[in-house]
C-alpha positions, 0 to 999 in steps of 0.5 A: 339885948337893950342899951342898958344891958350892953352899957352895964356890961361895959361899965362892969368891964371897967370895974364900975369906975367912972374915970376908967370908962369916961377917960380910957374908954373914950380914948380907946374909942377915939383911937380905934375909930381913927385907926380903922377908918383911916386905914381903910381910906389909906389903902385906897389913897396910897395904892389906888385900889380896889378900883370898884371903890376908888372910882368914887373919888371926887377929885380923881385928877389929884394925885396923892403925895406919899410924903405929904400924906406921911407928914399929915399922919404924923401931925394927926397922931401928935394931935391925938396924943397932945390934944385929945388925951388932955381934952378927954380928961377935961371933958370928964372933969367938966361932965362930973362937975355938971352932974353927968352920969357914967354908970347904970343910972341916967341912960336916956330913953329914946325921946331924951336921946333924940332931943339931946342930940338935936341940941348937941348938933345945933351947938356943934353947928354954931360953934364949928361955923363961927370958930371955922370962919375965925380961923379963915380970918387972914391973921388966923389963916396964915399962922394956923389954918393954912396947915389944914388947907394945904390939901385942896383935895382932902383925904380922911387923915387930914381931918386931924391934920391941923394946928393944935390950937385949931384942933382944940378950939374948932375941932374939939370944943364945939362938939364938947359943949352941947353934951355938957349943956344937956348933961349927957350920959356918957353912953349918949356922948359916945354915940354922938362922938362916934358919929361926929368922928365918922362924919369928919373922916367921911367929909374929908375922905374925898370919896362920895360913896353910895349910901353914905352922907355926901362929902361934896360940901366940905370937899368943895370948901377945901377946893375953893376955901371961901364956901361951906364953913359949917356942918349942917349948912344952916348957918352957911345958908343964913350967912350966904356962905354957900352961894358959889357952891350952889351954882356948881355940879358939886351941889347937884351931887351933894346928896346920899347916892342910892346907886352904885354909879359914881356921882360924877357919872350920874351928873355928867350932863349937868356938869357939861351944861355948866361948862357950856355956860362958863364958856 
């Protein structure tokens, strides 16, 4: 079974209608991933179980307020309804204008997919880093970004717990620009968008699970506010906005863990040495 075969089946299921697959299909994927992934984390966040998974929580000394969690969930759902829906329609219209394809033709081969994803990822890094730093300007932070940073120990749902303006300009536009520039086929956009959603949920989850990308950098950003503004860390390195992070135990843990032992336990000796230096 090839990518073309699978995509052809999806396209036929949508009656070979570009709007149906481009808008309704994309929204279905967005909502499905949001519900499935955040429900998984919500069970652990609100019940503290199962213990064999909750042991991977990074800031395990921070209790979660159910009422605060409820408020974040409501704001996230409102952002999907009033921001993601019109943004999905906007992306579809712009993709049509740019000559993007949705059906049987134009499905990228492996080489094309790789170079397009690299370009898309660089646009995401550039767009998110600078828009994120903009929202940390005192004037912007007070009125917009502070909502997101009410959580110093983030949970997955907080990825969409933002002011609508920030959700559009910083959370959404940066990942939309790259696919439009390279005229990505919708299948590639879905791959990119799905990975981007999974990454932002993971980055905000507060859990450093084995064999998954490390969320330590963004978790540290929520804890300290002034480090780690980007996605890849490239611009943080160039601008020196990760220097404090590099001096912490969190930086030492910032890797894909290939062990079922929690990162906090594996680097206990390193953390103790840092505390001795501080003293």
